[in-house]
N, C-alpha and C positions, 0 to 999 in steps of 0.2 A: 983162076976161075972164080974162087970165092970172093977175092978182093974186088974183082970186076963186078960181081953181083952186088956186093955191098955198096960199091960206088954208084951203081945204077939205082939202087933203092934210095940212096941219099939224094941223088939228083932228081928222082921222081917224087921226092918229099914223102916217102913212105917210112917215116921215122920210127914208128912202132915196130914195123916189120924189120927194119934195119937193126934196131937194138936187140930184138929177139934172136935174129939170125946170127948177129955178132956174138951174143952171149953164148949161144949153142956151139959156135965154132971155138970160142976161147976156153970153154969149160974142158974141152979135150976128152970128155967122157961121152961115149955113145949114148944118145938120148933114148934110143930104142923106139923111135917113131918110124912108121912106114912112110912112104912118100906122101900119101894122101893125108896122113895124120900130121906130118910136118907142115904141109901147105895149109891145112886147117888151123894149126897152131899159129902160123905166121899171120894168116888173115885175121884170126881172132885178136891177136896182139895189136895189129894195125887198127882194127875197129875200135878197140878199147882206147888206144892212144888218141885217135881222132875225136872220139866222144869226150874224153877228158880235156883235150885242147879246146873243143867247142864250149864246154862248160866254163873253163877258165876264161875264155874270150868273152863270153856273155857276162860273166861276173865283173870282169874288168870294164867292159863297156857300160855296165849299169852304174858304175861309180857309187857303190854303196857307201854310206857313212861309216858303217862298222863291218868288220868281218865276223858276222854272227851266224850261228847255226841253231836250228830248232832244238837239237839235242843238248845244246849248252845253255838254254834258257833256265833261269832260276825261278822257281815257283814258290818263293817264300810267301808266308801269309800276309805280310805287310804290303806286298805288291798286288794282292787280290787277283791273281791271274787264274783263269780256269784252264787247267792243263788239258782237259779233254777237248775244249773248244779250240785251243791253239793247235792241238794235234789234228783235229778235223780240218782246220784251215790249211794245215801243212800239206794235205793231199791236193790242194789247189783246185778243187772242184768249183770254187766260186769263179775261177777264170773261165772254165768251160761254160758256165752259165752267164758269162759276160757281165759279171758284177765287179764293182770296184770295192775296195776295202778302206774303211775309215777307222783309224785308230785314235782314240781319245783317252785322256786320263790326266791326272795331276802332273805337275812339273817333276821331272826326275824319275818317273815311274818306269821309263824304258820304252817309250813308244817308238822312237827311231830304231832302237836295237831290235825290237820285235819286227818292225817293218823290214829291216835288213835281213833278219833271219828268214822271214817268209819270202823275201826276194831271192835269197840264196837258194832256198828250197825250190822255188819256181824255176830258176836256172838249171838246177840239177834235173828237174823233171822235163826240161826241154822248152821252156817258155822264155821269150825275150822279155826283159824287164826294163823299165825306164824309171829311174829313181827320182821321184818328185815328192818330197816329204814336206808338208806344211803343217804348222800347228794351227788348228782351226779353233778349238775351244778347250777349256779345262773342264772336264766332266768326269764323274767317277766311273762311268762305263768305259772299259778299256778297249774292247774290240767289238765292232759291229759291222757286218757286211751291209753295204748299201747298193742300191740299184742305180746304174748310170751316174755314178758320182764323178765329180770333177777333181777331187783332191785325194790324197793318200798315195799309195803306191799303185801305179797303173801298170798292169801286166797285160801284155798283148797275147795274141793267139800263138799256138805252138810254132816254134821255129821250124822244126822238121816233124812231119807226121810219121808216126811209128806204125 
């Protein structure tokens, strides 16, 4: 019965549920869940697995130049990055306002890395991203949001409404 259920979960592409149920069977210890708690647990793990796969797929499709994350940005003084401004941009409110983002700065300052980090964050928050990064000019200002811009990282509307 259990192997039949596992086989059906795999065929229905319920990989998160399959893995959670298989793990609970292999542990051999009674989990202590009631039937409704077990169903809730299986549904929750399936939901998490699908969300993680969606994020991974969006990041892969965006083809970012770097695997960068906001949490890993270096705010050394020679880079002149405003930590508060970048953290405000990381909530992706500029996307809701339909604004593009233009990142400028001297050569080697990390403009593409910052764009990749913001793009990764947008994917995590449920936005689809299209990575188009162009160097427009060399200017000391590092990050500035612009209205209806043609360049920079273009981030589209939410992929799935929450």
